[in-house]
C-alpha positions in Angstrom: 0.0 0.0 0.0 1.4 3.4 -0.9 2.1 6.2 1.6 -0.7 8.4 0.2 -3.3 5.7 0.4 -2.2 4.9 3.9 -2.7 8.5 4.9 -6.1 8.7 3.4 -7.1 5.4 5.2 -6.0 6.9 8.5 -7.8 10.2 7.9 -4.7 12.3 7.4 -3.7 14.6 4.5 -0.3 16.0 3.6 0.4 19.4 5.2 -2.5 19.2 7.6 -0.8 17.4 10.5 0.1 19.4 13.6 3.7 20.5 13.6 5.6 18.3 16.0 9.2 18.8 16.9 9.4 15.3 18.3 9.1 13.8 14.8 12.0 15.7 13.4 14.6 13.0 14.1 17.7 11.9 12.3 17.7 8.2 13.0 14.8 6.9 10.9 14.3 7.1 7.2 10.8 7.7 5.8 10.6 4.1 4.7 11.2 2.9 8.3 8.6 5.3 9.6 6.0 4.1 7.1 6.7 0.4 8.0 6.3 1.3 11.7 3.0 3.0 11.1 1.7 0.0 9.0 2.7 -2.5 11.7 1.0 -0.4 14.4 -2.1 0.1 12.2 -2.6 -3.5 11.1 -1.7 -5.4 14.3 -4.4 -4.8 17.0 -3.8 -7.8 19.3 0.0 -7.8 19.2 2.3 -5.3 20.8 5.0 -3.5 18.8 8.4 -5.1 18.4 10.8 -4.9 21.2 13.5 -3.1 19.2 11.1 -0.6 17.9 9.6 0.2 21.3 13.1 0.5 22.9 14.1 2.8 20.0 11.0 5.1 20.6 11.5 5.0 24.3 15.1 6.3 23.9 13.9 9.1 21.7 11.1 10.1 24.1 13.7 10.2 26.9 16.2 12.2 24.8 14.0 14.9 23.6 10.7 16.5 24.6 7.9 16.7 22.1 6.1 20.0 21.5 2.9 20.5 19.5 3.9 24.2 18.9 7.4 25.5 18.2 6.7 28.6 20.2 6.4 26.6 23.4 10.2 26.8 23.6 9.7 30.5 24.5 8.5 31.1 28.0 8.0 27.4 28.8 7.5 28.2 32.5 4.5 30.4 31.7 2.7 27.5 29.9 3.1 24.9 32.6 0.4 26.5 34.8 -2.1 27.0 32.1 -5.6 25.5 32.4 -7.2 23.3 29.8 -10.2 24.8 28.0 -13.7 23.5 28.6 -13.9 22.3 25.0 -10.8 20.2 25.5 -12.2 18.7 28.7 -15.4 17.8 27.0 -13.6 15.9 24.3 -11.4 13.9 26.7 -12.1 10.1 26.5 -10.3 9.4 29.7 -8.6 11.5 32.4 -5.5 9.3 32.4 -5.0 10.0 28.7 -4.0 13.7 28.8 -3.2 14.3 32.5 -3.2 18.1 31.8 -0.1 18.0 29.5 0.4 18.4 25.7 1.5 15.2 24.0 1.6 13.9 20.5 -0.3 11.0 19.0 2.4 8.4 19.6 2.7 9.2 23.4 -1.0 9.1 23.8 -1.3 5.7 22.2 1.4 4.4 24.6 -0.5 5.7 27.6 -3.8 4.2 26.4 -2.2 0.8 25.9 -0.7 0.9 29.4 -4.0 1.9 31.1 -6.6 0.1 29.1 -4.7 -2.8 27.6 -5.4 -4.2 24.1 -8.5 -2.8 22.3 -10.3 -3.8 19.1 -9.6 -2.3 15.7 -12.8 -0.3 15.5 -12.4 1.1 19.0 -8.8 2.1 18.2 -10.0 4.1 15.2 -12.6 6.0 17.2 -10.1 6.9 19.9 -7.6 8.1 17.3 -10.2 10.6 15.9 -10.9 12.0 19.3 -7.2 12.3 20.1 -6.6 14.1 16.8 -9.3 16.7 17.7 -7.8 17.1 21.1 -4.3 17.7 19.9 -5.5 20.3 17.3 -7.3 22.2 20.0 -4.3 22.0 22.3 -2.0 23.3 19.5 -4.3 26.3 18.8 -4.3 27.2 22.5 -0.5 27.0 22.6 -0.2 29.2 19.6 -2.5 31.8 21.1 -0.7 31.8 24.4 2.7 32.0 22.7 1.6 34.9 20.5 0.3 36.7 23.5 3.6 36.1 25.2 5.6 37.5 22.2 3.3 40.6 22.1 4.1 41.2 25.8 7.9 40.9 25.1 7.6 43.4 22.2 5.6 45.9 24.3 8.3 45.7 27.0 11.0 46.4 24.4 9.0 49.4 23.0 8.6 50.8 26.5 12.3 50.4 27.3 13.8 51.6 24.0 11.1 54.2 23.1 10.9 52.7 19.6 7.7 51.3 18.1 8.1 48.2 16.1 5.7 47.9 13.2 3.3 45.1 12.7 0.8 44.4 10.0 -2.1 46.3 11.6 -0.5 49.4 13.0 -1.1 53.0 11.8 -1.4 53.8 8.2 -3.5 50.8 7.5 -5.8 52.8 5.2 -2.9 53.4 2.8 -1.2 50.1 3.2 -3.0 48.4 0.4 -2.2 50.9 -2.2 1.2 52.1 -1.0 2.6 48.7 -0.1 5.8 47.9 -2.1 7.0 44.4 -3.1 10.7 43.9 -2.8 11.0 41.6 -5.8 9.3 44.2 -8.1 12.0 46.8 -7.3 14.5 44.8 -9.4 14.0 45.5 -13.1 15.5 42.1 -14.0 12.4 40.5 -12.6 10.2 42.2 -15.1 12.7 41.7 -18.0 12.9 38.0 -17.2 9.1 37.9 -17.4 9.2 39.4 -20.9 12.3 37.8 -22.4 13.3 34.9 -20.2 16.2 34.5 -17.8 18.6 33.3 -20.4 18.1 36.4 -22.6 18.4 38.8 -19.6 21.3 37.3 -17.7 23.2 35.9 -20.7 26.9 35.3 -19.8 26.5 37.1 -16.4 26.5 34.0 -14.3 30.1 32.9 -15.1 31.4 36.3 -14.4 29.7 36.4 -10.9 32.3 33.9 -9.6 35.1 36.5 -9.8 33.1 39.5 -8.6 34.0 41.3 -5.4 31.9 41.1 -2.3 29.3 43.9 -2.0 26.6 44.6 0.5 23.2 43.2 -0.6 20.8 45.9 -1.5 17.2 46.0 -2.8 17.1 49.0 -5.2 20.4 48.6 -7.1 23.1 46.1 -7.6 26.6 47.4 -7.2 28.8 47.1 -10.3 32.5 46.1 -10.5 33.1 49.3 -12.6 32.1 51.5 -9.7 34.7 53.0 -7.4 35.4 51.3 -4.2 32.6 52.2 -1.7 33.5 54.2 1.4 30.9 55.8 3.6 30.6 59.4 2.2 29.3 60.8 5.5 25.6 60.3 5.2 23.6 58.7 8.0 19.9 58.3 8.8 18.4 58.9 12.2 14.9 58.3 13.6 13.2 61.5 14.7 10.1 60.1 16.3 7.5 57.3 16.1 3.8 58.2 16.3 0.8 55.9 15.7 3.0 53.3 14.0 4.5 55.8 11.6 8.3 56.3 11.8 9.8 59.7 10.8 13.4 59.6 9.6 15.8 62.1 8.3 19.2 62.0 6.6 22.1 63.8 8.2 25.4 65.0 6.8 28.7 64.8 8.7 31.1 67.7 9.0 33.3 66.4 6.2 30.3 65.9 3.9 29.2 69.4 4.6 32.6 70.8 3.4 32.2 68.7 0.2 28.7 70.1 -0.3 30.0 73.6 -0.1 32.6 72.8 -2.7 29.9 71.4 -4.9 27.9 74.6 -4.7 30.9 76.5 -5.7 31.4 74.2 -8.7 27.7 74.7 -9.7 28.1 78.4 -9.6 31.1 78.2 -11.8 28.9 76.8 -14.6 31.6 74.4 -15.6 30.8 70.6 -15.5 34.5 69.8 -15.3 34.6 71.1 -11.8 31.9 68.7 -10.8 33.8 65.8 -12.5 36.9 66.8 -10.5 34.9 66.8 -7.3 33.5 63.4 -8.1 37.0 62.0 -8.6 37.8 62.8 -5.0 34.4 62.0 -3.6 32.9 59.4 -5.9 29.7 58.9 -3.9 28.7 62.5 -3.3 24.9 62.6 -4.0 24.3 66.0 -5.4 27.3 65.8 -7.7 26.0 62.5 -9.0 22.5 64.0 -9.6 23.8 67.1 -11.4 26.3 65.2 -13.5 23.6 62.7 -14.5 21.6 65.6 -16.0 24.6 66.8 -17.9 25.1 63.3 -19.4 21.5 62.9 -20.2 21.5 66.2 -22.1 24.6 65.0 -24.0 22.6 61.8 -25.0 24.7 59.5 -22.8 21.8 57.7 -21.2 23.9 54.7 -19.9 26.2 57.0 -17.9 23.3 59.1 -16.6 21.5 56.0 -15.4 24.7 54.6 -13.9 25.2 57.7 -11.8 21.7 57.6 -10.5 22.1 54.0 -9.4 25.3 54.8 -7.7 23.5 57.6 -5.7 20.8 55.1 -4.7 23.3 52.6 -3.6 25.0 55.2 -1.4 21.6 56.1 0.2 20.7 52.5 0.8 23.9 51.8 2.6 23.0 54.6 5.0 19.5 53.4 5.9 18.4 53.1 9.5 17.7 49.5 10.7 14.0 50.4 11.2 13.6 52.2 7.9 11.4 50.0 5.6 11.0 50.4 1.8 8.0 48.2 1.6 5.8 48.7 4.7 4.6 52.2 3.8 5.2 53.4 7.4 8.5 55.2 6.9 8.4 59.0 6.3 10.9 61.6 5.1 10.3 65.3 5.3 10.9 67.0 1.9 11.4 70.4 3.7 14.8 69.1 4.9 17.5 69.6 2.1 19.2 66.4 3.1 16.1 64.3 2.3 15.3 65.9 -1.1 18.2 64.2 -2.9 16.7 60.8 -2.1 13.3 61.8 -3.5 14.9 63.1 -6.7 17.2 60.1 -7.1 14.2 57.8 -6.8 12.2 59.9 -9.3 14.9 60.0 -11.9 15.5 56.2 -11.5 11.8 55.7 -12.0 11.8 57.6 -15.3 14.9 55.7 -16.6 13.0 52.4 -15.8 9.9 53.6 -17.7 12.0 54.6 -20.7 13.8 51.3 -20.5 10.6 49.4 -20.9 10.0 48.4 -17.3 6.7 50.1 -16.3 5.9 47.6 -13.6 9.1 48.3 -11.8 8.7 52.0 -12.3 5.2 51.8 -10.8 6.7 50.2 -7.7 9.2 53.0 -7.3 6.3 55.5 -7.8 4.5 53.9 -4.9 7.7 54.1 -2.8 8.1 57.8 -3.4 4.4 58.4 -2.6 4.7 56.4 0.6 7.6 58.6 1.9 5.3 61.7 2.2 1.8 60.8 1.1 0.1 63.9 2.7 2.1 66.7 1.0 3.3 64.6 -2.1 6.2 67.0 -2.9 6.8 65.5 -6.3 3.1 65.0 -7.2 3.4 61.3 -7.9 -0.4 61.2 -8.2 0.0 62.9 -11.6 2.1 60.0 -13.0 0.9 56.9 -11.1 -2.1 56.4 -13.3 0.1 56.4 -16.5 2.5 53.8 -15.0 -0.5 51.6 -13.9 -2.0 51.7 -17.4 1.4 51.0 -19.0 1.9 48.0 -16.7 -1.8 46.9 -17.1 -2.4 47.2 -13.4 -6.0 48.3 -14.0 -7.5 46.9 -10.7 -4.8 48.6 -8.7 -5.5 52.0 -10.2 -9.2 51.6 -9.5 -8.5 50.5 -6.0 -6.3 53.6 -5.4 -9.1 55.8 -6.9 -11.8 54.3 -4.7 -9.7 54.5 -1.4 -8.3 58.0 -1.9 -11.1 59.8 -3.7 -12.9 60.7 -0.5 -10.0 62.6 1.1 -7.9 63.6 -1.9 -10.6 64.4 -4.6 -8.8 62.5 -7.3 -11.7 63.1 -9.7 -10.7 66.8 -9.9 -7.4 65.8 -11.6 -7.7 65.3 -15.4 -5.4 62.4 -15.4 -7.5 60.3 -13.0 -10.8 61.4 -14.6 -9.7 60.0 -18.0 -7.5 57.1 -16.8 -10.2 55.5 -14.6 -12.5 55.4 -17.7 -9.7 53.9 -19.7 -9.2 51.2 -17.0 -12.9 50.2 -17.1 -12.7 50.0 -20.9 -9.7 47.7 -20.9 -11.3 45.5 -18.3 -14.4 45.2 -20.5 -12.2 44.1 -23.4 -10.7 41.1 -21.6 -11.7 37.7 -22.9 -11.7 35.9 -19.6 -14.5 38.2 -18.2 -18.1 37.0 -18.2 -20.6 38.7 -20.5 -22.5 40.4 -17.7 -19.4 41.8 -16.1 -18.1 42.9 -19.4 -21.3 44.9 -20.1 -21.2 46.4 -16.7 -17.6 47.6 -17.2 -18.4 49.0 -20.6 -21.3 51.0 -19.3 -19.3 52.3 -16.4 -16.5 53.3 -18.8 -18.9 55.2 -21.0 -20.3 57.1 -18.1 -17.0 58.1 -16.6 -15.5 59.2 -19.9 -18.5 61.3 -20.7 -18.3 63.0 -17.3 -14.6 63.6 -17.8 -15.1 65.2 -21.3 -17.8 67.5 -19.8 -15.6 68.4 -16.9 -12.4 68.8 -18.9 -13.3 69.7 -22.5 -9.9 71.1 -23.2 -8.3 67.7 -23.3 -10.0 66.5 -26.5 -8.5 68.6 -29.3 -4.8 68.5 -28.1 -5.2 64.8 -27.6 -6.5 64.3 -31.2 -3.7 66.5 -32.5 -0.9 64.4 -30.9 -2.7 61.2 -32.0 -2.6 62.6 -35.6 -6.4 62.2 -35.9 -8.5 64.7 -37.8 -11.6 65.6 -35.8 -15.0 65.8 -37.4 -16.4 69.2 -38.4 -19.3 68.9 -36.0 -16.8 68.7 -33.2 -14.4 71.4 -34.3 -17.2 73.8 -35.1 -19.0 73.3 -31.8 -18.4 75.9 -29.1 -17.9 73.4 -26.4 -14.8 71.8 -27.9 -13.8 74.7 -30.1 -10.7 76.9 -30.0 -12.4 79.6 -27.9 -12.9 77.2 -25.0 -9.3 76.1 -25.1 -8.0 79.6 -25.0 -10.2 80.5 -22.1 -8.8 77.8 -19.8 -7.4 78.9 -16.5 -3.5 78.6 -16.2 -3.5 75.8 -13.7 -6.0 73.7 -15.6 -4.1 74.3 -18.9 -0.9 73.1 -17.2 -2.6 69.9 -15.9 -4.3 69.3 -19.2 -1.0 69.7 -21.2 0.8 67.4 -18.8 -1.7 64.6 -19.1 -2.0 64.9 -22.9 1.7 65.0 -23.5 2.4 62.0 -21.3 -0.5 59.6 -22.2 -1.4 60.3 -25.8 0.1 57.0 -26.9 -2.3 55.1 -24.8 -5.3 56.6 -26.8 -3.9 55.7 -30.2 -5.3 52.2 -30.3 -8.1 51.8 -32.8 -10.7 50.3 -30.3 -10.0 53.1 -27.9 -10.3 55.8 -30.6 -13.7 54.4 -31.7 -14.9 54.4 -28.1 -13.8 58.0 -27.7 -15.6 59.0 -30.8 -18.9 57.5 -29.6 -18.5 59.2 -26.2 -17.8 62.6 -27.9 -21.0 62.4 -29.9 -23.0 61.6 -26.8 -21.4 64.5 -24.9 -22.4 66.9 -27.7 -26.0 65.6 -27.5 -26.0 66.2 -23.7 -24.6 69.7 -24.2 -27.3 70.6 -26.8 -30.0 69.2 -24.5 -28.9 71.5 -21.7 -27.8 68.8 -19.3 -27.4 70.4 -15.8 -24.1 68.7 -15.3 -22.6 70.9 -18.0 -23.3 74.1 -16.2 -22.2 72.6 -12.9 -18.8 71.6 -14.3 -18.4 75.0 -15.8 -18.9 76.7 -12.5 -16.4 74.3 -10.8 -13.8 75.1 -13.4 -14.2 78.8 -12.8 -13.9 78.5 -9.0 -11.0 76.0 -9.0 -7.7 75.8 -10.9 -6.9 79.5 -10.3 -3.2 78.8 -9.6 -1.3 75.5 -9.3 0.7 74.7 -6.1 4.5 74.6 -6.2 4.7 70.8 -6.2 2.9 70.7 -9.5 5.3 73.1 -11.0 8.2 71.0 -9.7 6.7 67.9 -11.2 6.3 69.6 -14.6 9.9 70.7 -14.6 11.1 67.1 -13.7 8.8 65.5 -16.4 10.4 67.6 -19.2 7.2 67.3 -21.3 7.4 70.1 -23.9 3.6 70.7 -23.9 3.5 71.2 -20.1 6.7 73.2 -19.6 5.5 75.8 -22.2 2.5 76.4 -20.0 4.5 77.2 -16.8 4.0 80.7 -15.3 6.6 83.4 -15.6 7.5 83.3 -11.9 8.7 79.7 -12.4 10.5 80.1 -15.7 12.4 83.2 -14.8 14.1 81.8 -11.7 17.1 79.5 -11.9 16.3 75.8 -11.7 19.0 73.4 -10.5 18.9 69.7 -11.3 19.9 68.7 -7.8 17.1 70.8 -6.1 14.5 72.1 -8.5 12.1 74.7 -7.0 13.0 74.1 -3.3 10.2 74.7 -0.8 9.9 78.3 0.4 9.8 77.1 4.1 12.8 74.8 4.0 14.3 73.5 7.3 18.0 73.8 7.0 20.2 72.0 9.5 23.3 73.8 8.6 24.0 77.0 6.6 26.6 77.7 3.9 29.3 80.2 5.1 29.3 83.5 3.4 31.9 83.9 0.7 34.3 86.8 1.1 34.3 89.1 -1.9 37.7 90.0 -3.2 36.7 93.5 -4.1 39.9 94.0 -6.1 38.2 93.6 -9.5 36.6 97.1 -9.2 39.8 98.8 -8.0 42.0 100.9 -10.2 45.6 100.1 -11.2 46.9 102.8 -8.8 45.0 101.3 -5.9 46.3 97.8 -6.7 49.9 99.2 -6.8 49.5 100.8 -3.4 47.9 97.7 -2.0 50.9 95.6 -3.1 53.1 98.0 -1.1 50.9 98.5 1.9 48.5 95.6 2.5 46.3 97.6 4.8 45.8 100.4 2.2 42.2 101.1 1.2 41.6 104.0 -1.2 37.8 103.7 -1.3 37.3 103.4 2.4 35.7 100.0 2.2 32.9 98.6 0.0 29.6 100.4 0.1 26.3 98.6 0.8 24.6 100.2 -2.2 27.2 98.7 -4.5 26.8 95.3 -3.1 23.0 95.5 -3.5 23.4 96.7 -7.1 25.8 93.8 -7.9 23.5 91.3 -6.4 20.5 92.7 -8.3 22.5 92.7 -11.5 23.5 89.0 -10.9 19.9 88.0 -10.4 18.8 89.8 -13.5 21.6 88.0 -15.4 20.4 84.7 -14.2 16.8 85.4 -15.3 18.0 86.5 -18.7 20.1 83.3 -19.1 17.1 81.2 -18.1 14.8 82.9 -20.6 17.5 82.4 -23.3 17.8 78.7 -22.4 14.0 78.2 -22.6 13.8 80.0 -25.9 16.6 77.9 -27.3 15.0 74.7 -26.1 11.7 75.5 -27.7 13.5 76.5 -30.9 15.4 73.2 -31.1 12.2 71.2 -30.3 10.2 73.0 -33.1 12.8 72.6 -35.8 11.4 70.6 -38.8 13.7 69.6 -41.6 12.1 69.7 -45.1 12.5 66.5 -47.0 13.7 66.7 -50.6 11.0 66.1 -53.3 10.8 62.5 -54.5 10.9 61.5 -58.2 7.3 60.5 -58.2 6.1 63.9 -57.0 3.9 65.4 -59.7 4.4 68.9 -58.3 8.2 68.8 -58.5 10.0 71.6 -60.3 12.4 70.3 -62.8 14.8 73.1 -62.5 14.8 73.1 -58.7 17.5 70.5 -58.2 19.5 71.1 -61.4 
């Protein structure tokens, strides 16, 4: 008889037995255990062999059996526990249990000693009762041990002042949508899913034998081409723990602060070679890596730009606090502190590189990570990009879950990206083949309703979207005042910025033929509702006038980081006229600085005459002008600020000019309108 048939005959299934440490022995093989069970099951009137009983007796003397592995912790506390009433009711005999926890084999030995030899049917009935009793006892042991562990953890929290996080602590309302999976932070996981492990790894495995030892990290894998890692002077400290949420901050050592001052001087010199020289001496300085990555990206060196960002993330991860968690969603960093901003920016730029590399699922995981660091203020406005990454990675249910959970306290429906992306999610769910007909019809109806409401609320999205999709709109649509040019020009600045950002980022998702047909039908229905004087049209018009007067600073920061041409051209002048640094774009106005940059001493000799310089060389204390005047310093500072504004305006104009350059193709031979003398 096979082992599986024997288990079924005895009423057992694989994986359902109580965990017993007494069975984890090294002496017997599985075949010997099966033979012993068959002999005990088939022989009712005969006692077990002498050798087998002596062997089991030695094992019972040598080690104690536990029905729960947690009984090893706090064993003295469990000895005085009382048995539950359900357990007493199920006891066949008082001498069987004796108030102690035993396994099936020990119970059988006690029954044989007390009651003698029993029949085969009676043995089976007793076995069932004993199995029920041991299951109840194991559950009680687990509950008692878990209570004991909770007591130990509470004592540790009171002694250390640090709250350890469990699954149900604070922030549970955001855990489901902000929770990050470790395996999805590695882009190789997604690439293996697309192309297979052999195509992704290639000849990487033989090389791993000779690689140097590095610290294991989750976000990036250290490369052999990187400089040898030495702690650059960054550390992370725990500020406080409140309601299960841990608030951390990065700190710079004194040496790192001096390097930071040198970096600021190099940035002001407007020469990238100074930053390269600084990185040669300090290869893991964060802001230098971020700034040089932007320079490499502008020069079309994408591999080097991505490598510098990964090196910055590796430096950050080596400085993490032991309690800082990337995945729990309970760790917070304040963007108001300059030391923390570099981590936000490094994660964002790494996310964008992953999206361009073709790893939208991994990019979505990093987007959730950035959002979990500061979900209340959302300094980089990750809610404006998370819908795009969810659609790219086909995580439709996740996006709908996020919308349902956060709509009440965040008003996500007032953002154009969520208004249109949720409709697109329902449409894609209705097109899936494994969905039933009723569910498909329900999803389609809901998609139609949400898209029509989105077009009524944000009519300025339609025409720019069709233009980027290279689709010619119908004359009934272009001539109508609701979608016409007049309505687009009359948009408020903040709404125009959000609309341009969404259209410039997601227009490729609307190019599919089924999606375009569905959009066409919804536009016709919207025009019918507008002509019928639907009250929703007037209500949405009043909402647009009251809201979207001005966009907050974090939206401007997101537009600058996105580098979408349609959105950056709609930025207000107060943003485009001020200098924007890649290592800290649009810093908060209420920043919390832990240390200040020392004031630089002005030489003052550049404005002096030749005679003054001659006398100063003879007499170092000579000063012909009697010291610099305050008015001159103010004038120089004002002139420098105006110069920066003019340089920024010039850079924006040059960027727009280069983006709008269109090269005219030479006429082909089959062109009937070609001038014969044109190319002679």
